[in-house]
N, C-alpha and C positions, 0 to 999 in steps of 0.2 A: 896379821899374820904373813910373813914372806919365806920364800924358798927359791935360791940360788938355782937355775937349772943349767944354764951356759953364758956364754960372755954376751949374747944377744938378748935374752931374756930373765927376768926373773918372775916368780910366781908370788902374787898375791892374794890374800886370802881376807873376804870380808863376810858378813851374815847370808850372803846369799851362795856363797862358793869360791871357787878359785878362777883366778885369770891370769894370763902371761901378760907380763907388761915389759916393753922395750925397756932394758937396762940401763940406757943411755937419758931416758926423760925422769923428770922430776915429779911428776903429778901420779898419782897411785890409781887404785883400783875403781875408786868412786867417780873419779874423773874420766875413766876410759869408759865408764858406763853410760855415763852422761855425755860423752862424746858421741857415742853410739846410737843412742836415744834421739838426741836433739840434733840431727845434721839437716838444719832449718835454713839458716839465712848465710852461714859462712861468714857473719858478723861477729867477731871475738871481744870480750869487754874492752871499755874504752881506759887507754893509759892511766888516766885520773882515779878512774873507780878502782883500777887495782892498786893503784897507791895508797887510795884511803883505806881498803881493805888491809893490805899491810901494815899501815900507820898503826891501826887497830891492833892489829896482831902484836907488834910490838910494844905497845903501851900494856897490852893485857898481860904479855909474858914479863916486863919490867914487873909489875903489879904483882902478878902470882908469885914470883920469885921472891918480893920482897916481903909477902905475906907467908912464905914459906909453904904456898899450897903446891908447888913444882920444885924440883931442885935447883939448886942455884946455877949449876954448870948446864942444865937443859935451858933454862930461862937466858943464859947468856949464849948459847947456840942458835935459841930461835931469833933472839935480837940481833945476831951477828948474821944470818941468813934474811933477815929483814932488811937490813942495812944493804945487804947484797942487791936485794931486788930493788930496793930504793934508788940505788947507784946505776940500775941499767942492765945488770946481769938477771938470767933466765925469764926474760920476758915473753918469750916465746912459748912458755910453759903453760902459759893461762889460755886455755884452748876451748870452753866450753861457749857454745853458742849464746849469744844474748837470750833467745827464746828458749826456755830451759825449765827446770823443774820449779813448780811455785814455789816463791818467796825468796828463791837465788840459793837454796842449799848447795844445786852442783857447783857454783862459783866458789862457794864459800869454802866446801870441801876441797876444792882446785888449790884454794889459798892454803889450806890447812896441809895438804900432802905435800904441796912444794916447798914448804918452810919445813915440815918434819924430813923430809929427806935432804935437804941442804944443811939441817942441822943434823942430821945424822954423820954427814960426810967431816961435818966440823968436830965432832965429838971421834970421830976416828972408826965410824961403822960402815957398812953397805947400806945403800939405799934399800929400804924394804924392811930394814931391822927394827920392826917397831914396837919391840917389845923394850927398847932402849929409850926411844922418844918416839911417840906415837900421835898422831895427827888430830884423834879427838880427845885421849887423856891428858896430853901435855899442851900443846898449841892452842886448843880449843876449851882448855880447862875454864870451868864456869861461864862458859857464853854458850849461845845459841844461834842458829841461823838467824833466828826471829828478833835477837836484839843486835847482833852484827851489821845485817844486811840494812835497817835502816839506818844505824849510824853509819855506814858507808855511804850512803846516798847522801846525808848530811855533811860529812867530810868532804867527798867528792864535790859536791856541789858547790861548797866554801872555797875549796882548790882551786876549782875554775873559774870562780867569781873573782878572786883575788890577783890569780895569773893571768886572765884572758880577756873577761869581759870589761871589768872596770878601768882597767889598764887603757883599753880600746875606747871607752866611753868617756874617760878623761881628755884622752889628746883629742879626740872627736870634738869635743866642748872646746878648746882650746884653739883648734884651727877653724872651727866655725867663727870664732869670735874674732880671729885674726883676720878673716876674708871678710868679715863685717866691717870691720875698721876699713879696709882696705877700699871695699864698695861704697862707702857711707854717702859718699856726695852724687852716687848716680841714681836719678831718677828712672822708675819704669813705671809703665802703667799696671795698676792692679786689676785682677781679673776675679771676679766673682761668678758661679754659675758657667765658667769658660767664656763669658760676656767680659768687655770692658766696664772698668770699675775705676774708682778715683785713685790717682798715681800714689805709690810708696816709694821708698828707698831700697835698693837691691840690699844693701848692707843690712837693711832693717829683716830682710828675710832670712838672710843667714845668722842673725842675731835671734829671730824668734827659733830657728831650728835647734841652735844653741841650748834656747830655754827650753825648749821641749823635751829634749836629750837629759838637761839635767833634772828635770822633774821626773824623769822616767828613773833615772840614776837614783834618787832619792828615794823612789818607792822599792825599788830594788833592795837598796840598804836596809831600808824598814823590814821587809818582807823576810830578808835574809837573816834578820836578828833571831827567828824562832828556829833555824837550822843550828844555832850553838847549845840548844838545848837536847841532851842526849838521853836516850833510856838505856844505854849500854850499862849492863849490870843486872837487866831485868829476867836473864835467862828464855827458858822455854816461853812462859805466860804473862811476863811480867813482875813475877813472885819472887825474884832472884834466887830461886832454887838453884844448891850444890854451889853456890858463891860464898866467900868470905864475907864476914858482917862489914868489914872497911873496904872489899873491893870497890862498891858501886862508886863509892866517893873519890877513893884513892886513883881510879882509873881514868876517870875523868880528869883528875887532874894531872896525871901524867901524860895525857894526850895533849891537853891544853899547853903544859910545858913544852912538848915536841913539835906543836904547830905553832905556837905564839898567838893562840887565839883565845879570846875567854868563854872558853866552852865551861857549861853547866850539868851539873846530874838533873834529870828531870823530877821534880815532884812526886809524879804519879808515872813509872817506866810503864806500866800498862798502858795509859793512856798514850804515852810517846811511841808505844811499840805499835798498836793497832791504828791511829789515825795517820790518815796521809796528809792531812790539811794544810801543814807547812810547806809539802812540795807541790801542793795544787796551788797554792799561792804565790810562791815563787814564781811557777809556771805561769801564771796569770798574767804576773808583771812583766815577763818575757814576752808573752802574747800582746800584750798593750805595747810593749817598746818596739816590737815587728810591726805592728799594725801603722805605726806613727812613721817608721824607717819606711815601709813602703810608700807612704803619702811623699814623703822627701824625696825618694829615689823616683818618683813618677814627676815628682815638679822639677827635679833636675833635667829629666829626659826631656821635658813640655819646654824649659826655656832654654834648651839646647837644640830643640827641632829645628832643622833645615838640613842644610844650610841657608839654600835658595828659596824654598817654599815654606817655612816654617818659621818660628819667633826668632830664633836664633839671638837671644838676650845674653847667653854667656855661652863660654866654649867649654866643652869637658875635653881634658887633655885625652888624645888619641893615645891607644895604648897597644892596638893591633887592628890589621886590617879587617874591616868589615863585612867584605862579601867575597865570596867565591868567584863571582862573576861580573860585579861593577866595580872597575878600577878606582881608587880615590876614595873608597866610601870607608867611612870610620861611625862606627855604632856607640853610643853609651853603655857599653858592656858591663863597667862595675856597678853603675845603678842597676841594669838588668838583672845582673847575677844577686844583688843586696835583696828585690823583690821575692827571686824563689827560694833564698835560704828563709826568708820572714814567713813564706807560707808555709816551709816546712816546720818552722817554729810553732806556728798555729795548727798545725797538722799534730804535731808531738803534743800540745797543750790540751787538744780534745782528747788525745789517747789518754794523757794522764787524767786528765778528769774523769775519764769512765772507770780507768783502774783506780782511782783513788777511793770510790765507791764501793767498789768490787770486793771488799775484804768481809769476812765472817768472823763472829764471836773473837777470839784472840788474836787473828791472824790475818794481816792482807796477803795473800799468794802473789797479786800481782806487781810484787815490789820490783822484780826484774826489769820490767818494761818500763817503769817509774824510773829505775834508777839509769838506764841508756838514754831515756828521751828528755829527761830533766837536764843531764850534766851534759849530752850531746847538743842541746839546744843552747846551754850558755856557750859552749866552745866556739860552736859555728857561728852564733851572731858576734862573738867577741872578734873572731878571725876576719868576719865579714865588714863588721865596723872599721878595724884596722885597716884591711884594704881598702874599703873605699874612702877613708882618710887621707891615706898615702897616696893611692894612685888615680884619685879623681880630686876630690874634695882641695885638697892640698895645692893643688896646681890648677884651679878653675881662675880664668880668665874673662873679665867683663866685655860686654860689647856696648859702649856707654852711646855710641851714635843712634844705635838701632832702640835701645831703651829709650832714649830721648824721643824718638821719631812719633814711637806708640806713644808716649805719655802726652806729648802734644797733640796727636792727631785724635786722642780718646773722645768720645761724645760723653763720657763719665764725667769729664772736666765742666759739664754743667752743672754738677752737683752744688759747686761752689757759688753759684749764682743764686740758689734758692733763697738765701736771707736776704738777698739785694733785689731780686725783682720776682721773688715769688715763685711756687713750685711750678703753677700752670704755665706760666709765662717761660719759666726756663724750658718746661717740655715742649712748649712750640718751638722755641729755639733749637733744641735737638732734632726734633722732627724736618724742621726746614733745612738744617745743615746736613741731615742723611738724606735727603731727597735732592738737594741742589748741589751737595759737594762744597759748599762755603763753609767756610771755619765758622765758629763758634763766635769768636771775636767780632768777625765780619758782619754775623748778623746781628750781635748786640749792639755794635755801632750803628750800623743800617737803622737800626728800630728807634734808636735813640733812649734805649732801655739805661745806660750807663755812658760816663764820658771814658776817654781814651784813659785817663790817668786812673779812673775810680776801678776800669777794666783789669788794667796792669796789677792793681794791687790784688784785686778780687782773682785772677787766673796766675797767680805767682806757683809756680811749680814747687820752688824749693820750700814754699811755707805748706803748700798744703801737703806735701809728701810726710814733713815731719809728726812725729809721734806727739800727741798732747801730753805735757808731763802731768804727771799725777801730784796734785796740790793738796796738802793737809788742810782743811777746812778750818781749824784751830790758827 
C-alpha cells in the first residue's frame, strides 16, 4: 500500500508498518529496511548479477502473461521495465549490500520493487500504487527467493563466463601459441628445483602454458554445464506451490530463448534449490586455473629478473615506472597483479566451499555470499587474463644470447652423456667442471671418454631441447 504525502516522499506499508520513501526512488519499503539493516560493506550487487535477476523477471512475466496468471497489460509493463534496466536505466536503484538477509530476499525484493514501480509509471500510475501492480503479487507471481536466487547465480555465472572469462582465455591461448612459434628456435637452460636442468626451447615454455590454460578452459566448460539446469518454478521449497502446471517448463524455455542458451528445467527442483554443488564445482575449477596462473606469472617474473643480476632470459614490456626512488626501474607489475587476483579467487573459493555446506533442510541461506564470490571470481579472472595477455604476454621479447649462454654453461648437459660414458663417469665430469671451471666438453676430451665428433653429436643443444615425439606402437 502507498500514500503520497508531498513531492519529496511517499508512504509505503508492509506487514511491519509504514515508512516514508523518497519519491524519486524506484525501490520500496522492503529495500529501505534492508539498506538500514545491512550497512556492512558498502558493496552493491554486481551488474551481471542484477542482469541475471532482471532477465529471470522478464521471463517470468512473459510466461505468467501467456498462462493468464497475471493480466497481459501488467506482464507487458514488467517486461518493458525489465528491458529498460537491461539497457542501462535505473542501475543506481539496486542498493542492498551484498552481505544481507539469508538466501537473498532483500536483493530479490529490491528487484521486484524497482520493476513494479517502473511498471506502474509505464501504466500511468504513481510509484507505490501497488493495488495496480504489486511487487509480490505480480512481479513475483509463482516465484520465491528460494528458486529465483539460485537461478540468478546460475545465469549470472553463465553470463560472466561467456562475456568475460572464456573470451579472455581464448585470446590468451592464441597469443601464447603465437609467442611459442616466435620463440621456437631459442634454446634456454631448463631449471628444476631452481637448479640447472637439461635445455629446453623457450617456445615450448609458451606452448606448455597455452596447453595448461586450454585444459583449464575445458574443465570450466564441463563444470558450467550443470549451471544450465534450473530449479526455477520450484517456488518456496521445490514443490511448485502457487505456480501454473505449465509454468516450470515454459519459463525455462522462455529464458533459454532470451539468452540463446540450452537451459533445461531440473528433474527434481528441490535438489536444484538445495544443493550448491554446481557452484562449488565451478569455483573449484576457477581456483585450479588461478593456481596455475600464479605459477605462470611467477615464471614470467623469474625469467625477466634482473636486468643485471637476474636471469633476464625474456623482457616483459615496461608499462609504468617501477620505483618512487630508483630511476629507470621497471617492475613486472602485470604478473604481480595476476598473482594478487588469483590469491583473491582462491580465498573466494574457500568461502564458497564453506557456504555451500551451510544449508539446512530446504534452503541454503548463504546464497548471497556465493553469488558475489562466484560471479566476481569469474569476472576478475577474465579481466586479469585479458590484461595480462594484452599488456604483457603479447609484447614479450626474448633475450636469445642470454638464453644460449645459460644453456651452454649448464652442468645439466652432462645428462646427455649418461648413455655414452655411464652415470658415474658423467657425475665425475660434472664435479670436475664445477671445481675447476673447465667446460664439460674440455674434460670429456681430456679424459678420452669420447671423440670430438662423438661429443659434438651428443651435446647438440638443438637436438637435446626438442620434445621427443609421441609415436604410436602400432
